[in-house]
N, C-alpha and C positions, 0 to 999 in steps of 0.2 A: 658304676653302671656298665652293663655290657653294651658294646658298640658293634653294630653290624659292619662287615667289610665294605659293602656298598648299599647303603639304605635306599629303599625304593621311595623317592620323594614325590609326593603328589604335585600336580601343576595347576595353575590358574591362567586365565587369559587377560592380558592387557590390550584391549582392542583386538587386533589380529595376531598378537604375539603371545606364544605360550611360554611361561616361565615357571621354574620351580618355586614352591612356596618358601623355600630358604634361598635368599639371594646374598651374595658376597658384597659387602660394602667397601668402598675405596678410601674412606677417610684416613686410616692408618698408613696406606700406601703414599699418601701425599702429606703426611706429617700433621694431621689434625687429630690430636688426642683428647681435646676438650677437657683437659685437666690443668696442665701447667706447661710452661715452655720447655721444661726438662723432658717431659714425655714426648712432646713434639719432636725434639732433637733426637731422642732415642729411636723413634719410629723412622725418621729420615735416614739415620745411620744404618739401621737394621735392614730396611726394605730397599735393597739394591734392586735393579731391574730383574736380575736373575732370581732373587728370592720371591719377588712378586709373581713371576711366571711359575715358580715352583708351587706357590700357594694356589694359583689357579689350577695347575695340573692336579694337585692334591684334591681340590674341590671337585674337579671333573670325575676323578675316580670314585668319589662318594656320591655321585649322581647329580651334583649341582650344575645347572645349565646357564646361569645368568649372573652377571655382576652389575653393580652400579658404580660408576667412577666419573671423575671430572672430565671436562672437555679441554683441559690445558694441554700444552705441547708434550709435557712429560708423559701423560697418560695416553695421548694419541700415539706417540712413538712406541710406548710399551705394548699397547694392544696390537699394533701392526706387527711387531716382532713376534709376539705370542702366537698370533694367527699364522704367520709365515712359517713358524716352527711346528705347526700342526694343532695348535690349541683350538678348542671348540666352544668355549664359553662365549655367550653372546653379551654384548655391551649395551647397557642402558646409559646414555650420556646425560650427565648433570652439568648444566651450564655453569660457567665459572665467572664470578663477578668481576675479576680483574681484567677480563676480556672486553668489558664495557656492557652495553645493553644486551639483554638476553638473546636477541636474534644472532649476535656474533657467536655466542657459544653454541647455539642451535646449528648454525651453519657449519661450524667446525665438526660437530658430532655427525651431522648428515653426510658430510664429505669424507668421513674417515671410518665408516663401517658400523656406526651405532644402529641398533635395531629398534630403539625407541629413545625419546628425548624428553626431559622435563626441565622446568625452570627451577633453579636452586632456591632453597627456602630462605636464605639470607636476602636474595634479590626480591622475592615476593614480599617478605616482611618489610623491606625498605620501601618498596613501592606503596605498600599499604600505609606506612607512616607519612609518605609524601602525597597521599591521595591520588595515586597514579596507577591503580591496579588495571585500568584500561589498557596500559602499555603492554600488558601480557599478551594481548590478542595477536600482535604481530608475530611473536615467536610461535604461538600455537598454530597460526595459519601457515607459517613456513614449514613446520614439522609435518603438518597434514598434507601440504602440497608435495612433500617428498614421499608420501605414502607410508609414513611411520606413525605409531601411536604417540600421542602428546599428553604431557601431564604437567602439574605444578606441585611443588613441595611447599611446606610451610610449618611454622611452629605455633600458630594460633588459629583458632577455629574460624575467625573472620575471613581468612584467605579462602577457605573452602566454601563458606557461605557465598562469597562473591563468585567463585568458580562455578558453583551449582547454578547460579542465576544468569551468568554472563559468558562463560567460556565453555566451549564444546570439548572438554578434555576426555581422554580415554581412561585415565587413571590418576590417582592422587598419591603423593608421598606425605604421610602425616607423622610429624614428630610427636613423641609422647611428652616432650618437655619444651619449654620456651626459655632456654637458659640465659640468654642475654639480649639486650635491646639492639635492633638493627636500625634504629631511628636515624643515626648519623651516617652510617655506611652499610652497604650490603655485604662487605667482606668480613670474614671472621677475624677478630682480634683476640688473642689469648689473654684472658683475664679471669677474675672470679666469676664462675658460672653457677646459676641456681638450678637445681634439679628438684622441683617441688612435686610432692605427691598429688597436690590438687590440680596441677597442670596435666598430669597423666590421667587422672580421673575425668577431667573435663574433655580432653581430646578423645579418649577411648569411648566415652558416652556419645560424643558427637559423631564419631565414625559410623555408628549404627544407623544414622539418618542419611548417609551419603548414597548417591545413586551409582557411583562408579567403584571399580575395584580400588583397594587401598594397599599400598606398601607401608607397613608400620615400621618406623625407624626410631633410633635412639631408645630402643626398648631396654637396653642395659644401663641407661643413664651414664654412658661413657665409662663403663667399668665400675660404677658405684653400687650396682645391684648384683647379687649372686646370680650366675647364669640360670641355674635351675628355677629360681624364683621368678626371674624376668621372663623366661619362656613360658612358664605356667600362666603368668598373668596375661601375656600376649595371646596365648592360645584361647583364653576365655574371652578376649576382646575381638579376636579375628572372626570375620564372617567367612563363609565357604569360598568367597571370591577373592580373599585377601592373601597377602604374603608378608614376610618380614625381611628386612635388610639389616645385616649385622656386619660391622667392621671386625676384621680379624687381625690379631697381633700374636703370631705364633712364636715369638721369641720366648715367651714365658709359659705358654700352653701349646706344646707341639701338636697335640691332638684336638686342638680347639674346635676345628670345623666339625669333625665327627661327633665330638661331645655335644656341641650346640645343636646339630641336627637331631641327635638323640633326644635332647631335652625338648625340642620343638615337637617331635613326633609323639613323645610321651604326653605332652600337654594337650595336643590336638586329640589324641586318643581318649584322654580323660573327659573331653567335652563332646565326644561322639563324632569327631571329624577324623578323616584319614590324614595323616601327616605327609 
């Protein structure tokens, strides 16, 4: 497929924050491949700080304005370096379960330049299993008090049913798949993960009912779905208020960002939306 040098990527609003409809995801930068331990190790070895910054600069040149990444110390230091060297991509902070309750991660993001913050999907899933979704309110309040858009992520529709009724979020992060139970822990444990078509169908149907903008994620089933098919499906599920977040692993596909943007734009054009 022909790839434009710098695609004109449409934008949407998350509260008061304007973001491109294609958002760079940070899982590969932190070694979360959602396949097996060997892939996790390969990602950690490949993605030095310098290579992550190069990936962000490549995305900038293609018109991407926004990334999603964890609020751990590794990412905080990386983002500060990148901005000090002239980088312009804005960071949406994802709370990190190992930091403890969600307000800890939110505080770290707020204090280190994040432009929006959301509670990690593993954390919301775990709170759901514990019957403690009400605990999310403290993090949402903290984010709003800092003047930033606030959101929650999740792998099951029940999270967003609760959020619609009880939380004043500005956006949601909706996973197409619910690959593993977070009943015992909010943290990700590499193991056999299930990427079931019925989960994707359920989530994308539910998204149509939500009142807030949605960032669609895990649309590629962690590399299990061909990119052209994944983006075509996502484009059919996306409303005009929505974006996608995609992790990038350029070791094996050097032009991955440009190719993926092209697939998204083609898919959106096919359903009568600008990409």
